[in-house]
C-alpha positions in Angstrom: 61.4 -168.0 137.0 65.2 -167.8 136.9 67.4 -170.5 138.3 71.2 -170.1 139.1 73.8 -172.2 141.1 76.1 -169.3 142.3 75.5 -166.5 144.6 77.6 -164.2 142.3 74.9 -164.4 139.7 72.5 -162.3 141.7 75.4 -159.7 142.0 73.8 -157.7 139.0 70.4 -157.2 140.5 70.0 -153.6 141.4 66.8 -153.7 143.3 66.3 -154.8 146.6 66.5 -158.6 147.1 64.7 -160.8 149.7 65.7 -164.4 150.0 63.6 -167.2 151.4 66.2 -169.7 152.7 65.6 -173.6 153.3 65.6 -176.9 151.8 62.0 -176.7 150.8 61.6 -180.4 149.9 58.0 -180.7 149.0 57.2 -177.2 149.0 54.5 -177.9 151.6 52.2 -175.6 153.3 54.7 -174.4 155.7 57.2 -173.5 153.0 54.5 -171.7 151.0 54.0 -169.4 153.9 57.4 -168.6 154.0 57.5 -167.9 150.2 54.4 -165.6 150.6 56.1 -163.6 153.3 59.3 -163.3 151.2 57.1 -162.0 148.4 55.3 -159.3 150.4 58.7 -158.0 151.8 60.0 -157.8 148.6 57.0 -156.0 147.1 57.1 -153.5 150.0 60.7 -152.7 149.2 60.1 -152.6 145.4 62.5 -155.5 144.9 62.5 -159.2 144.0 61.8 -162.4 146.1 64.1 -165.2 145.5 64.8 -168.7 147.1 67.9 -169.9 148.5 68.0 -173.7 148.6 70.1 -176.9 147.7 70.0 -179.2 144.7 70.2 -182.2 147.3 69.6 -182.9 150.9 72.9 -181.8 152.9 72.9 -185.4 154.6 73.6 -186.7 151.0 76.9 -185.3 151.4 77.7 -185.2 155.0 76.1 -188.6 156.1 74.8 -190.6 153.0 73.5 -193.3 155.2 71.2 -191.0 157.1 70.2 -189.0 154.1 66.4 -189.1 153.9 64.8 -189.7 150.3 63.6 -186.7 148.8 59.7 -185.7 148.1 60.6 -183.8 144.9 63.4 -183.6 142.4 65.2 -180.3 141.8 63.2 -179.9 138.8 59.9 -180.4 140.7 60.8 -178.4 143.4 61.7 -175.4 140.9 58.6 -175.6 139.3 56.5 -175.5 142.3 58.5 -172.5 143.8 57.9 -170.5 140.2 54.1 -171.3 140.8 54.4 -169.4 143.9 55.6 -166.2 142.5 59.4 -166.3 143.2 61.5 -164.3 140.8 64.2 -166.7 140.9 65.9 -169.7 142.8 69.6 -169.9 144.0 69.9 -173.7 143.7 73.4 -174.3 145.3 75.2 -177.8 145.2 75.8 -178.6 148.6 79.6 -179.6 149.0 81.9 -180.3 151.8 83.6 -177.0 151.3 80.3 -175.3 151.8 79.6 -177.3 154.9 82.8 -176.2 156.5 81.9 -172.3 156.2 81.3 -171.1 159.6 78.0 -169.2 160.0 79.6 -165.8 160.2 81.4 -166.2 157.2 78.4 -167.5 155.3 76.4 -164.6 156.2 79.4 -162.4 155.1 79.5 -164.5 151.7 76.0 -163.8 151.1 76.2 -160.1 151.8 79.5 -159.8 149.4 77.8 -161.8 146.8 74.4 -160.3 146.8 75.1 -156.3 147.5 71.4 -155.6 147.1 70.3 -158.5 149.7 68.0 -156.7 152.2 66.0 -159.5 153.9 66.1 -163.2 154.8 62.9 -165.2 155.4 63.5 -168.3 157.3 61.5 -171.0 159.4 62.1 -171.1 163.3 64.2 -174.2 162.9 66.4 -173.2 160.1 70.2 -173.9 160.6 73.2 -172.7 158.7 77.0 -172.9 158.9 79.5 -175.5 159.9 77.9 -178.2 162.0 74.8 -176.3 161.7 75.9 -174.0 164.5 74.0 -170.9 163.1 70.3 -170.6 164.2 67.7 -167.8 163.9 69.2 -166.1 167.3 72.8 -166.0 165.5 71.2 -165.0 162.1 69.5 -161.8 163.9 72.6 -160.7 165.7 74.7 -161.3 162.4 72.2 -159.6 160.2 71.4 -156.5 162.3 74.7 -154.7 161.6 74.8 -155.5 157.9 71.1 -153.9 157.6 69.5 -157.3 156.8 66.1 -157.6 157.9 65.3 -161.4 159.4 61.8 -162.5 159.1 60.8 -165.6 161.0 57.0 -166.3 160.1 55.0 -168.4 162.5 55.2 -172.1 161.8 52.1 -173.7 159.9 50.6 -176.5 161.9 48.2 -179.4 161.0 46.5 -181.5 163.7 48.3 -180.0 166.5 51.9 -180.2 165.1 53.9 -178.3 162.6 54.0 -179.2 159.2 57.4 -180.6 158.0 58.9 -182.4 155.3 59.6 -185.3 157.7 56.0 -185.5 158.8 55.1 -185.8 155.2 57.5 -188.5 154.5 56.0 -190.5 157.3 52.6 -190.2 155.8 53.6 -191.1 152.5 56.0 -194.2 153.9 52.6 -195.4 155.5 50.6 -194.9 152.3 48.4 -192.1 153.9 47.8 -190.0 151.0 45.3 -188.1 152.6 47.5 -186.6 155.4 50.3 -186.1 153.0 47.7 -183.9 150.7 46.6 -181.8 153.6 50.1 -181.0 154.4 51.3 -180.5 151.1 48.3 -178.6 149.9 48.2 -180.7 146.8 48.2 -184.3 146.0 51.5 -186.1 146.4 53.1 -186.3 142.9 55.9 -187.9 141.1 57.5 -187.1 137.9 59.9 -189.5 135.9 61.0 -191.1 132.8 59.3 -194.1 131.6 61.8 -196.9 131.4 61.7 -200.7 130.7 60.5 -203.2 133.1 60.1 -207.0 133.0 56.9 -206.5 131.0 54.8 -208.9 133.1 51.9 -206.5 133.2 51.8 -206.6 129.6 51.7 -210.5 129.4 48.8 -210.3 132.0 46.8 -207.9 129.6 47.6 -204.7 131.7 50.7 -203.0 130.4 52.5 -200.7 132.8 54.6 -197.7 132.5 57.7 -198.2 135.0 58.7 -194.6 136.5 62.5 -194.1 137.5 62.4 -192.5 140.8 65.9 -193.1 142.2 66.6 -191.1 145.2 62.7 -190.1 145.6 60.7 -191.4 148.7 58.4 -194.2 147.3 55.0 -194.9 148.7 54.1 -197.6 150.8 53.7 -200.8 148.8 50.5 -201.5 147.5 47.9 -200.4 144.8 46.9 -196.9 144.4 44.5 -194.9 142.5 46.0 -191.7 140.9 46.0 -189.5 138.0 48.8 -189.6 135.1 50.0 -187.0 132.7 52.0 -187.9 129.9 54.4 -184.6 129.0 51.8 -182.3 127.3 48.7 -184.6 127.0 45.8 -184.5 129.2 45.5 -186.6 132.4 43.8 -189.9 132.6 43.0 -192.4 135.4 45.7 -194.8 136.4 46.3 -197.7 138.6 49.6 -197.7 140.5 51.5 -200.6 141.8 54.3 -199.9 144.4 56.2 -203.0 144.9 57.9 -204.0 148.1 61.5 -202.9 148.6 64.2 -205.2 147.1 62.0 -206.4 144.4 63.5 -206.2 140.9 63.2 -202.6 140.3 63.1 -201.1 143.7 63.3 -197.5 142.4 60.2 -197.9 140.2 56.6 -197.8 140.4 54.5 -199.4 137.8 51.5 -197.0 136.3 48.6 -198.6 134.5 46.9 -196.1 132.1 43.2 -197.0 132.3 42.4 -195.5 129.0 45.4 -196.7 127.2 48.3 -195.1 125.8 50.9 -195.5 123.0 54.6 -196.2 123.4 56.0 -194.3 126.4 59.3 -195.4 126.8 61.7 -192.5 127.2 58.9 -190.2 127.8 58.2 -187.9 131.1 55.3 -189.1 133.1 53.7 -187.2 135.9 51.6 -189.2 138.4 49.2 -187.7 141.1 48.3 -190.4 143.9 44.9 -190.0 145.4 44.7 -192.9 147.7 46.1 -196.4 148.5 43.5 -199.3 147.9 44.9 -202.0 149.4 48.4 -203.3 150.7 50.8 -205.4 148.7 50.3 -208.6 150.9 48.4 -210.8 148.5 50.1 -213.7 146.9 48.7 -216.0 144.1 49.0 -219.6 143.2 48.4 -219.1 139.5 48.5 -216.5 136.8 44.8 -216.6 136.3 44.3 -215.5 139.9 46.7 -212.7 139.6 44.8 -211.5 136.4 41.5 -211.7 138.1 42.7 -209.5 140.9 44.4 -206.9 138.7 41.2 -206.8 137.0 39.3 -206.1 140.3 41.9 -203.5 141.2 41.3 -201.8 138.1 37.5 -201.5 138.4 38.1 -200.2 142.0 40.5 -197.6 140.8 38.2 -196.3 138.3 35.2 -196.2 140.6 37.3 -194.4 143.3 38.4 -191.8 140.9 35.0 -191.2 139.4 33.9 -190.5 142.8 36.4 -188.1 143.7 34.9 -184.7 144.5 37.8 -182.5 143.5 39.0 -183.5 140.0 41.2 -180.7 139.3 45.0 -181.3 139.7 46.6 -179.5 142.5 50.0 -178.7 141.1 
């Protein structure tokens, strides 16, 4: 899949282009339905299906204090989009200049920059333009005279409510990996560089790889069972510790590889979380008690993963 950061990069495409537009944070089942519809329309027109999205959440620019942590890095998001058959991704930086463009001007800019644009696929609640004034109704009004087909697929629901990145964030923030997985269509996963920590796990006989995850939503504090993959190596069972906010490394989670691993510093580790085994509420009077609890946690992780019925990675 091609990835570009300027609309003009699509100007040279001669065949019809259909854009699926949205934030696509997490690339959940609702997003996947949009991507599938864009792909169907592009095939029908004999063209290409692309994604229009942003590298970071717009709130990070407009109101940083209210910006939600992301479910996926831009790199993760692009990799997931590629898995769903997109020809390319227009990954725009969200700037204050872009935020000030009126909805009418934004659609004109799209049409001028991508002459072969023939369709836009968006969710029911998609907003665009200055102060998010543009909605689906305005999009249809603007697109019709330009020959743009506006497709708004029916929202995907789960347990009686529309699947959204917000709902998934809430599930992960509560440590509910089962609900998050049901809405994502895959296990919640994290990708990050292994960084140096305080090496307390090593001293206790359970060395951990610390994942740097700045800007990404961390799971609720606790002990988790998961699967870890280091770069191109195969996956292996992992015990995962997510500390309370405000600890020494608030942007990191600690991963103990049950089958051992060589030096991982600087390498990329991908982690799939299966479930939370317990909360991070226990406190220990001595190092021996902590070591014994970690030993029990590791045994519980191994049993949990051995009993998991679906052993295949979901992404």
